N, C-alpha and C positions, 0 to 999 in steps of 0.2 A: 590979727588974732588967728591962731591956728585952731582948727576944729578937729576933734577926733573922728577918724573915719568910721562910718557906721558898718557894723557886721550884718545887720538885718536890712534887707531891701524889699519893698513891695514889688509885686510883679509889674512889669512895664505896662503902662496904659490902663491899669486897673485901680479902682478905689481900694483903700485899705480894708482888709477883712477884719473880722473880730479877732482872729489869730494875730494878724499884723498889729492891731492896736494893743493887744496884751503884751506882745513881745517888746514893742517900741516903748510901752510904758515903763518896763523895767530897764531897758537900755537907756532911756532918758534919766533914770535914777542912778545911772552909773554902774549897773550890774552887767556882768559878762553874759552875752546871749549867743546862741548858735548862729551860724550862717545858714542861709536857706537850704543849701545843699545837704545839710545834716538831717533835714526833715525828709524822711524816705517817702517815696510815692507808693500808692497801693501795689503797683507792679513789683517794685523793689522789695516791699514787705513780704509779698507772696514768695518771691525768690529766696529771701532769707529764711522764711518759715520752712521751705522745702529743704534747704541746707540743714536747718535745725533738726529736721526729722532724721536725716541720714546721720548726723552727728550723734544723736541719741541712740540710733541703732548701733553705731560703732562702740559706744560705751556699754550698751547692753550686751554686745558680743563679748566684751572683755569680762563683764560681770559673770557671764555663764562659765567662763573657762579659767579665771584667775585662781591660783592655788599655790600653796607652799611647794617649793621644788622647781617651779618654772622660773625661767629667767626673763628679764625685761625685754630682751630682743624678741622673744616669743610674743609678748604683748604688742610690740611694734608690728609684727607680721599679722596678727589678728586685726589690728586697726587698718593697716594698709589694704589688706585683702577685702575687708568689708566695704571700706570707702570706695575703692576702685571698682569693685563689682557692682556698685550702685551708680556708676557713671560720674563719680566725684573725684576730687583730688585732695590729698592731705596738704594743708597750708604750710605746715612746719617744714616739710621735706625740702631741704636746701635753702630755707629762708635765712638769709644773712649768715650762711655757713652752718646752720644747724643740720646735722647729718641724717636724722631719722624722721619718721612720720608723726611721732607722738612724744610727749614729755612724760617720763616716769620718774617720780620723785619719792624716794624712800626715807622715812623717818626724819632725820635732820636735814635732808635736802628740801629746801623750801619750794623750789620750782625749777623748771628747765632741765630736770634730770634726763640724761641721754641714755636710751636703751642700750644695754651691753649684755653679752653672753655671760660675763662673769658676775653680773648683778643677779643673784639668785634669791628669790623671795623666801623668807623664813617665817616659821610660826611666830606670831606676835608682831610682825612688821606692820606698819601702816604705810600705804603708798597712794600717791596722787597720780591719776592718769588724766592728762590734759590733751584734748584733741580739738583741732579746728578744721572744718570742712569747707572746701570750695566747690560749689555746685552751680554750674551755668553762670559763673562769675560772681556769685553771692557767697558770703562768708557767715558761718555760725561757729561759735566757740564755747566749749564747756569742759568742766573737769569734775571728777568724782574722787572721793576717798574710798579706799578699800582696806579693810582689816583682814589680815591673813590669819585665819584660825582664831585662836584665843590670844588676846593681848592683855596688857595691864589696865587696871581701872583708870590710871592717869592718861594713857593714850586714848582709851575709849571716850573719856570725857572731852579731851582735846578735839577729837574728830566730831563729836556731837556739837560742841560749842562753835566750832568753825562753821558748820552747816547752819546753826542758828544765827550766826553773825551774817551770813549771806541773806538769809530769809528776812531778818530784821532790817537789814539795809534795804532790801526790796520793798518792804512795807513802808519805809520812810520816804521812798521816792514817789512824789506826787506831781501831777501836772502843774507847772508853774511854781514848783518848788525849786530847790537848788541842789546841785551835786553834793555840796557840803552837808546837807541833811542826811545823806546816806552814810558818809564817813563818821559823822557824829554819833549816829545810832549804833553803828558797828563797834566803834571804840568804846562806847559806854557799856555795851554788853560784855566785850572782851575783858574790860577792867574788872568786872565783878569777879573774875576768876584769876586775876593778876597775870593775864596773858599779855604778850607783846603783839602789837599789830604792825606788820612790816610796812615801812614807809618808803622804801626804795623802789617798790613796784606797785602797780595799780591796775584797776580796770580801765576800760577804754571804749570809745565808740567803735562800731564794727558793722559790717553789712555789705558795702560795696568795695571796701578795702579791709585788709587784715586789722590794721590799727588806724582809727580815726579819732577826732575830737569827740567828746571831751575826755580828759584824764579823770578817772573816777577813783579819787583817793578813798582809802578805807579808814581814815581818821580825819578829825578836823572839827569845824564849827558850823552850826546851822546858818543858813542864809548866805553862805559863801559858795564860790565856784560858779559854774555855768548854770543858767536858767534851764530847767527841764521842760521841754516843749513836746506836745504830742507829735508822734512821727519819728522821734529820735530812737535809735537802737544802740545799746551799749551793754557791756558786761559788768557784773558785780562779782569780784573774785577775791575776797579777803584771804590773806595769808596770815594765819594766827599761830604764833609761836608759844610753846610752853614757858619759855623764859624771855630773854631779851628780844626787842623788836629788831635789833641790829643783825645784819647779815654780811657775808663776804662771798666772793667768788672762789670756787674750789681751784687751788693752784695746780692740782693734778689733772684738771680737765683741759685737754689740749685744744678744745674748741672755744673755751672761754664762756661757757653758758651756765654751768651748774651753780646755783645759789645755795649756800649753807647757812644755817642759823649761827649767830655770833658765838653762842655758848655751846653749840652742837647738841642742844636739846631738841626733841621732836617738834615738827611743824605740821599743820594741816590746812588744807585749802579746798573750797568748793567754788564752782563757777557756773553761772548760766548767762545766756544771752537774753536780753529783755527788750521789749518794745514798749515805749511810753505811749499810752493811749489817753483819752479824755477822762478815763476812770481809774487810772493807775497803771501799773506794769502788767503786761502780758508776757509770760515765760515762753520763749521760743525754742528752748532746749530742755532736756531732762536728764 
């Protein structure tokens, strides 16, 4: 008889803790559980928290200066200068061929928009600015939506609901709940507005690497996906489309990164890095 290899192991030579017992209870029921290395140590959590503070400062610096008439390459410079002046490194820069420090995604660009001199922000645009900081080997990842001047009521609502989806997803994440609880809550809220929830991209574990387990889907069913255990760090970053959930890669992007809505209607996204605690999520970025 073959036995499924366990993901969770008690520390060598020690009796199982209450945490061990809770995780193994669910593993014995056939649920997906994290490996122990996904449970961050107090030292790692503090490092991620410090990276989060710098990441928040980067986005605050953008918020102070973003305006109609500036190009997205100028946003890239703001982010790079703030990050490096605080002893940190932009995680996106040269990551798998990505050529800039930040993702700037305008209107129908869902994510991974590449800063360009020719991409000039106009009155009424909505733009997502997504930045990841590496500080002393620790990662923090967040994005914000910005409305340039006055926009349409439809775009305003999309931006608001996308933020609500992130917040509702975070509220649904409970210790010893499941990743699927997050996606279920997000999808339920987005459907009230007949919005599409992007399925081809997702949130992810983060902290000691740029992308770790688990994949945090923004749609799905309660009680599915990986068990959420105190000490896990991950992002929630729903991409909410005004129309279809389907997307495609921009054929004109020589780097192969920019993702566009399938019907070229606007999209909005918000993202934070979260720590799972015994009492629920702690936000490590703003």
